[in-house]
matplotlib code that plots the C-alpha trace (Angstrom):
import matplotlib.pyplot as plt

x = [-30.9, -27.5, -25.9, -27.9, -25.6, -27.4, -28.4, -31.6, -33.0, -34.3, -37.0, -38.1, -41.2, -42.0, -39.5, -36.5, -33.5, -31.1, -27.6, -25.6, -26.6, -29.9, -28.6, -27.7, -25.6, -26.9, -24.0, -24.7, -28.2, -27.5, -27.6, -28.5, -29.3, -29.3, -31.9, -32.3, -35.2, -35.1, -36.4, -40.1, -42.4, -44.7, -45.2, -42.4, -41.6, -38.7, -39.4, -36.8, -37.2, -35.3, -36.1, -34.5, -37.0, -40.0, -40.1, -40.5, -41.5, -42.3, -41.3, -43.5, -42.8, -43.6, -40.9, -41.1, -39.2, -37.9, -39.1]
y = [9.8, 9.0, 10.0, 13.2, 16.1, 19.3, 22.7, 23.7, 27.1, 28.7, 31.2, 32.6, 34.4, 36.1, 37.9, 35.6, 35.6, 33.1, 33.0, 32.5, 32.1, 31.3, 28.2, 25.4, 22.6, 18.9, 16.5, 12.8, 13.4, 15.6, 19.5, 22.1, 25.8, 28.3, 30.9, 33.5, 35.7, 39.4, 39.9, 40.0, 37.2, 35.6, 32.8, 32.2, 29.6, 28.1, 27.0, 24.4, 23.9, 21.5, 23.5, 20.9, 18.3, 20.5, 19.6, 21.9, 21.8, 24.1, 24.0, 26.4, 27.4, 30.0, 32.5, 33.5, 36.3, 36.2, 39.1]
z = [40.4, 41.3, 38.0, 37.4, 36.9, 35.8, 37.2, 38.9, 38.6, 41.8, 42.6, 45.9, 46.9, 50.2, 52.5, 51.8, 49.5, 48.1, 49.3, 46.2, 42.6, 41.3, 39.5, 41.9, 40.8, 41.1, 41.3, 41.6, 42.3, 45.3, 45.7, 48.2, 48.6, 51.5, 52.1, 54.6, 55.9, 55.4, 58.9, 58.2, 59.3, 56.8, 54.2, 51.9, 49.2, 47.1, 43.6, 42.2, 38.5, 35.9, 32.8, 30.4, 31.8, 32.3, 35.9, 39.0, 42.7, 45.3, 49.0, 51.2, 54.7, 57.4, 58.5, 62.1, 63.8, 67.3, 69.6]

ax = plt.figure().add_subplot(projection="3d")
ax.plot(x, y, z, "-o")
ax.set_aspect("equal")
plt.show()
């Protein structure tokens, strides 16, 4: 999707938070987002949706805390 220029809607679940706005710019088919843990171990996920197209995807992962 080298010419895709839209915004993706981001939602998180679990003990993480998005650094920055909940709308991420996708320019030239590329984009990125930073998330960080709140210091609690457990499962978390980031849902990325393109509402204009009815598409979404979920990235799930495990948050581990160093002791």
